[in-house]
N, C-alpha and C positions, 0 to 999 in steps of 0.2 A: 633427863639430859645427861646426868653424870654416868648412867649406865651406857648410854650411847657413846659417849666419849671414851669410856673404858674399853668397850668392845672394839671401837675403831682403832684405838691405840694398840690393843692386842693383835688385831688383824695386821696392822702395819708392821708391828714387830715381827710377827711370824713370816710375812712376805719378805721383809728385809733380811731376816736370818736365812731364808732359803736362797737368796741371791748371794749373800756374803761369802758362802763357801767356795764359789767359783771365781769371783772377781778378785784380781790381785792388783795391789798398788806397786808401781815400779819404784825403783830407787829415785832419789832426787837428782835431777840433771840440771846443768847450767849452760849447755851448748846444743847446737844442732846434733841430732843423733838418732840412730836406729835403736828403738827401744823394744822391739819384738821382731821375731822372724817366724815365718810360717803362717798358719791359718789361725784365726781367732775372732774375737769380738772386741771392738773398741767402745768402752763405756763413757770415757770422759777424760778431762785433764784439769789440773789445778795449776795456775801460773801465779807466781809471786814476783812482783817487780821491785825495783829499787825505789819506787815512789816518785820518780822524776821523769823517766822516759817512756814514751809511747812504744808499743810492741805490736808486731804483726805475726800471726801464727798460721803456718800451713802444716797439715798432717796428711801424709801420703800412705797409700796402700803399696808399700815398697820398702826396700832397704836403702834407698837413696832419694834425692830430691827430684823424682820423676814419677810418672805413672798417674794413676787416678787419685784424686784427693778424697779423703774420708769425710771431710767437712769443707765448706767454703772457707776462704781466707777469713780468719778471726782477728779483728782489730781490737786492741786492748788499750783503752785510755787509763791513766793512773794519776794518783796524787798522793801526797805524803800521809794522808789518813786512810786511804783505801787502796792498799797495795796488792791485793790478791783478787783473782777472778777465777771462777769455776765454770766449766762447760760440761754439762751432763747430757749424754745422748740416750734417749729412750724412745724407741727400742735402740739397742746398741748397733753400731755400724760394723758390718762384716768386713774383715780384711783377709786376703789370701796369700800375699807375699810377705807381709810384715807391717810394721808401723814405723815411719820415719817422721820425726818432728823437726821442722825448720822454723826457727824464730829469728825475726829481724828486729833489732833494737840497737840503740846507741848506749843503753844502760846495761845493768846486771839483771839477769833473770834466773829464776829457779823454777822447776816444774816437776810434777809427778803425773804419770799416766795411769789410768785405771783400765785394765784389759782382762780378757778371759781367753786363755790359750785353748785351742781345740786339739 
């Protein structure tokens, strides 16, 4: 059993290392914004809330709030002890024009996008 776990862990580490070279984490943002232009792959997003207010996230294949959505609208509930949410896309979503993140909330939000430029 220990050998099986060790082999599985090694395989997982090698696969993760092979992906890690291409995927980039964006800077931390706090407002609606175009976070990428051009062609690439959208891998996911981490959203950190203020722990008080609900948030709704739309992510578009564009440089503005129009065009095709990369994901359906993502509704985020929050509380004071569970302030962050992660959305991971596997396989990643292809974008052609860019990535625009549109967040609706009454509170304060910070987020980081994981993407791979082509």
